N, C-alpha and C positions, 0 to 999 in steps of 0.2 A: 580342221584337224591339226595342221602345222602350227597355227597360233596357239592351240592348246598345248603343243609340246613345250613352248616357252613358258607358258603358265605353270605346267607341271614342274619345270626345271627350276623356276623361281621358288615355288613352294618346297621342293626338294632342298634348295639352298637354305631357305628359312629354317627347315627342320634341322639341317645340319648344324647351324649355328644357334639353335633354339636356346641353349643355356644363357645366351647373352641377355635375354629380355628379363631374366629373373633379377639382375642387379643393376640395371640401367639407372644412372643417376642424372639429376637436373643438369650438371655441368656438361654432360655429353650432348644434350640438346642445343645448348648454346654453341658449343664448338661446331656442331653439325650444320649450323646455318651457313658456315662459310666453306663447306665442302665443295670441291670442284667436281664438274660433271664428267670428266674423263677418267676418273679412277682413284685419285689420291689427294688427301687434304693436307694443306700446309699446317693448320692449327693442330690437327690431330697428331702429326708427326712430332711436332715439338713437345706436345703434351706427353706423347709416348716416351720420349727421351727421359723425362723426369720420372715418369711412373715405373719404368722397367730398369732404371739404372741400378737399383739395389736388389731387384727380384728377377734374375735371369732364369730362363727355363734350363733344364738339364740337357747336357749335349746329346744324350741318347734320343731326345725327342726329334732330332733332326733325321732320324732314321726313316720315318714315313716320306718325307720329301726325297731322300736318296733312293728309296725303294720305287717311288712313283717315277722319278727320272730314269732309273734303270729300266723299268718296265716299258716306259715310252720309247726307250732306245732299243730295247730287245724284242718287244712284243710283236711288232709287224714283221720282224725278221725270222723269229724262231718259233713263235706260237701264234700265228696270225689268226687262226680261227678262234681261239680263246679270247685274244685281245680284241678283236673286232666286235665280238658278241658281249663282252663283259667289261670293257674298259670304263663305262660309266659307274658300275659297281665298284670297281677297283679304286677309282678316283675318289669316290664319295666315301668309301670305307676308310681309306687311309686319311682322308681329311677329317673324318669323324674322330679318329684316334686322338688327333691333335686338339680338336674342339672339346672333346670330353675332358681332356687334361686341363685345358685352359679354363673351361667352365667351372670345373669342381675343385681343382687342386692348386691353382695359382692365384695369388693376390692380383687383383686388377685384370685377371684373365679375360673376365667377360667383356671388359671394355675393349681389349684387343680384338676380340672376336666381333664385337659390334662394328668397330672401325673396318675390320676386314670385310664383313658382310656389306657394309655401305660401299666400300671400294669396289667389290666384286659386282654388286648391281649397277653401279655407275659404269664400270668397265664393260659389262655385257650390254648394257643399254646403248652405249655409244657404238660399239661394234655391230649390234643388231641393226641399228638405224642406218648406219653407213653401208652395211652389207645389203640390206633390202633395197634402199634408195638407189645405190649404184648398180644393183642387179637388174633394175628396170630400165637401165640405159644401155642400148645396144650401139656399139661403135664398130663400123666396118671400114677396113682399109682395103680399097680395091687395087691392090698392088702386090707384087710378089715380095716375100720376105727376103731382104738383103742385109748384109752386115751394117751398112751405114744407116739404113732405114731403121733397123732395129736399135741401133745405137742412139739414133735421134729420139726414139720413143722412150728408151730408158732415161735419157737426159731430160726430156720434157716430163716424164713421170717424176723424176727426182725433184724438179722445180714445182710441179703441182702438188707434191706431198706436203710442201710448206703452207699451202693454202687450204687443202681439205684433209690433211693428215695422212699418214702413211696408210692407214686402213682404207680411207676413201679412195686414194689414188690407186691402191693395189686392186680394190674390187672393181674399180671403173676400167682398168686397162688390161688386167691379166687375160680375160677372155679374148678381146680383140688382138692382143699380142700373140696369143696361141693360134688364133684363126690366121693371122697374117703368115704365120710360119707353118701352116698346115702342110703335111707331106715332108717337112724337113725338121719338125719339132723334136728336139733332143732334151734330155735331162738338164743340160747346163743352161738352156733358155730360162727354165723355171728358176734355177739356183741364182743366176744373175739378176733376174727380175727381183727376187727376194732381196738380194744384196743391196741393189740400188734403190728401187722404188719403195720396198716395204721397210727399209731401214736407213741407210746412209742419207738418202734423199731428204728425209725430214729433219735434218740437223740445223736448219737455219732459223726457225721461228718456233715460238711456244705452241703453235698450232700443230706444227709437224710431228712432234713426239711427246708423249706424256712427261718424261723427265724434265724437258725444258718448260713445259707448262707449270710444273710444280715450282721450278726456279722462279718463274714470273710471279706466281702467287706469293712466294716468300719475299719478293722485293727486287729481283733481277729486272732491270728494265726490258720492255718487250723487244726492243731492236738490239739488245746488248749482244746476243749470240751471233746475229747476222753480222754485226760491226766488228766483231773480234775473231770470228772462226770462218768467215766466208772463204778465205784463201785456203784453209785447211780442207773445208768442204769441197771446194772446186777441184783441188788437186787430188783428193781421195776419189771423188766421184769419177773424174776423167780417168784416173788410173784404173779403177775397176772396169769402167766401160771399154778402156783400151785392151784389157785382157780378154774381155768378152768378144771384141771384134777379132782378136787373134783366134779364138775359139771358132767364131761363126764363119770365118773365111775358109775354114776347112770343110764346112758343110755345103754340099751342092745347092744351088739356087733353083727354085722351081721355074719352069718356062712361064713367061708372061701370060697372064689371063687375057682371054679375048673378050671377056664380059665388059660392057660399057658401064657407064655410070660415073658418079663423082669419085674423086680419090678417097675422100673421107665422107661417110654417111653416118649420121646420128639419129637413132629412133628412141622415143621415150624421153625426149629432151626436157619435159616438164619435171622429171625427177631431179633436175638440177636445183629446182626450187626446194625440194625436200631436203637436199644436201645442204642448201643454205640455211634452212631452219635449224638443221642439227648443229651447224657450226656456230650460228648466233646463240643457240641455247647454251653452249659452252660458256659464254661470256656473261650470261645473265645472273651476275653475281656482284654484290657491292664490293667484294675483295678484288674484283678484276676491274670493274668500271666505277669510279667514284660517283657517289650519288645515286647509283641504281639501287632500287628498292629490294630488300631482301624478300625473296618469294616465300621462304620458309616461315618468316615472321608474318608475312601478309596472310598466309593460309593457315597459320598456327600449327605447323607440322616441323618436326626436326630435320627432315630429309626426304628427297624423293621427287620434287617438282620437275626438275629437269629430266630425271629418268622417265617420268610419266610422258613429258612432252617427246622424248626420244622413242619410246615404245609406240606412242600414237602415231608419230611419223612413219615407223616401220609398218604398222598396221595399214595406215592409209596408202603408203607408197606401194604395197603388195596389192591391196584391193583395187586400187585405181590405176595400177601400172599398166603400161602399154603391153598388151598380150603378145604382140609379135616380138618385142624386146625380150620379154621373159622367156619366150620359147627359144629365141635366137641364142640367149645366154645359157639355155638349158638350166634355168634357174631352179634351185631346190634348197632346202634348209639344212642339208647334211653338213656342210662346212661349218656353219655357225653353231650347230648342235654339238659337233666334236669339240670345237673350241670351248663351248659353255661347260661341258661336263669335265673336260680335262682341267680347265683352269679353276673350277671350283675346288678341285683337289690341290691344285698348285698353290692357290691363294691361301687355303687353310694350312697346308703343311709347311709352307715357307715362313710362317709367322715366327717360329723359334729361330730359324736360320737367320732371318733378318735382324732379330734382336740381338743375337749373339754376335753377329757382324757389326752391328751398330755399336755395341758395347766395346768391342776391340778397337773400332776406329776411333772412339772417344779417348780410350785409354792410352792408345798409341799415336795419337795425332801429332805430338810434338816431334816424334822421330820420323814421321812420314815426309818424304819428299814429294816433289812434283811427279817423278817417275813412279813412286809407289802409289800415289793417288790415281794415276792414269792406269796402271795395270790391274790394281785391285778393283777399281770401279768397273774397268772393261771386262775383266775375266768373270766377275760376279754378275755383271749385267747379261752375260751370255747364257746363265743358267738359272738366274733368279729374274723376277720382275725388275726391269731396268729403272723404273720410277722410284720405288723405295730405296733401291740400291744407291741411286743418284742422291736422294735426300740424306741417307745415312753418311755418305762420304762428304757431301756438302756440309753437313753439320760438324764432321770431324775436321774439315779444313778451316771452317770458321773458328772452331775451338783453338786450333793451332794459333790463329791470330788474335786470340782473346776476344772473340765475338760471338754472339748468340744467334743461332738460327731462328729463334722465336721472336727476334726483334727485326722488323722490316728495315729500320734505319741502319742496323748492323750489316744486313745483307746488302743494302744499297752502298754503304761505306766499303764493304768488301769488293763489290762489283766495280766501284769507281777506282779502286786501287789503294792498298795500304801496304806499308813495309812489314816484312816478317820480323818477328821478335828473334829469330835466329840469324846471327851474323852471316852474310854472304848468301842467304837463302833468296829464293825468288819472291816477287811480290804477289799479292792475292789474285791479280788478274790472270796470271799464268795458271794458278791452281784451278780457278773457275773454268778457264778454257779447257784444261785437261780433263776435268770431271765431266763437263758437258759434251766434249767430243767422244769420250770413251763410253758414256752411258748409251749414246745414240748409235754409234758405229758398231760396238761390240754386240748390239742386239741381233746382228746378222750372223753370229758365229753358230747358233743352233736353231732348230725349229721353235724352241720355246723361248728364245730371247726377246721376241716381240710378237704380239698376237696376230698380226697379218701373216706371218710366216707360215703358221699352221693352216690358215684359211687358204692361202695360195696353194700350198701343197695339196690339200684336200680337193680343191677345184681342179687341179692339174690331174690328180689320180682319177677323178670321175670322168675326165676327158681321155683317159687311157694313156697318159703319159708315164713312162717308166721313172717316176721320181725316186731319187736315192732314199734309203732308210735314214734314221736318225743318225746312226753312226757313219753311214756312207756319206751323208751331207758334211759331217764334221771332218773326217779323215780324207775324203776325196776332193772336197771343194774349199770349206772355210778355212782349214789349217793350211793347206798349201797355197791358197790364193789370197785370202784376206789377212792372215797373220803376218806375212812379209810386208804387205802394204801398211798394216798398222804399226809394224815395227819401224818402218821408214818414217811414218808420221811422228812416232815418238822421238826418233833419232834427230829428226830435223827441227821439230817444234818444242819438244818437252824434255830433252836430254840436257838439262841445265845444272 
């Protein structure tokens, strides 16, 4: 029955974006062969810049996106019964408003919807596979939760995020992290886990976070981010963990357990193989690995081979999963269901917002400094999907230097370093650093900044943790804790 829930959800998504298929052209099929598996395609974005440069949506069409964000923020707090029972209908209805307008009233609107549908399916396929595979791995820490032990887990999770993605690391560690602190678990434990493991930690490699993978597909060398921002990542990660330790030292430590056993126990270890398959499938693309055959051309389909692999992994991981591990994790599909429904609305309603932002970035790129790129990319990454936000501002910064995001050689030249046409301005490397750091780090500012945030929140709520509301998260934690740290990062590294 739970597998059928995903089938119904995908059918619902197809119906939502159904006007797309009426006007699909041959060129879309060619571009789709290089789509990335984690959610956003480099080729499509560059095509989108030229398509929508002269045909922008009306500003009022951003209203459904604003309404959805407002209801996500206020629903659980002021009308929880209505929200809990009807949020899928609300998200789909608001998405439908935008889909209908694009499908019938905008030139090239159906192409935008098609790209968004492909991105959403890729997005939910990856999240589902990582969620189910990691949900079948039970990790037990046979030790009491202590500030330094918790800090070590957060730091280890941050490093792990760069190898299996922020979603994989979050799903793997959130339950053992909560069990470790059973009896002393507070809301801040969940919030700092989201800050570090679900967001900032994945800032070193293209595997870690979708924006960096997009840059990799565009031409940024795989190890460029690690080589240029490792010191910023390390300082920021340690700073956030340091604040966490200050919080955690005020919470009493449970008495040591008398139970024996290993310090760390792992059940369901075979699911690590499933996680490996998911990560490998991300790279099964000639745009990523030179000489790798195009699966789309091989099977004569425009899109979906990797997604089929990922959904298959999710199915097999659940059906063959270790029952003890699944029970120990209290595994169910509610967290991924909530993410799937809410993000189908977010993906659809944010199309006009992203296009208007992209147009603004292109038109004003010449007057944008490193500071503006850092704060604009960051602030919008907190409330929009950070991957397309990254691409829009990357395109704007390339345009400022007279380069084209659609050219791999231009992106490589930009990443290698080129002088700004504006006298006294910073070189291109600093611009790329600022955009990369802001897109990843600021995803921690809200629950919707990055997909794992909502999943971790849902898992914690099911465990009975008093997790802050959408507004509580922002005003009690992210603004007073993260914003000063991000301000210091800007002051030290990007205030040029």
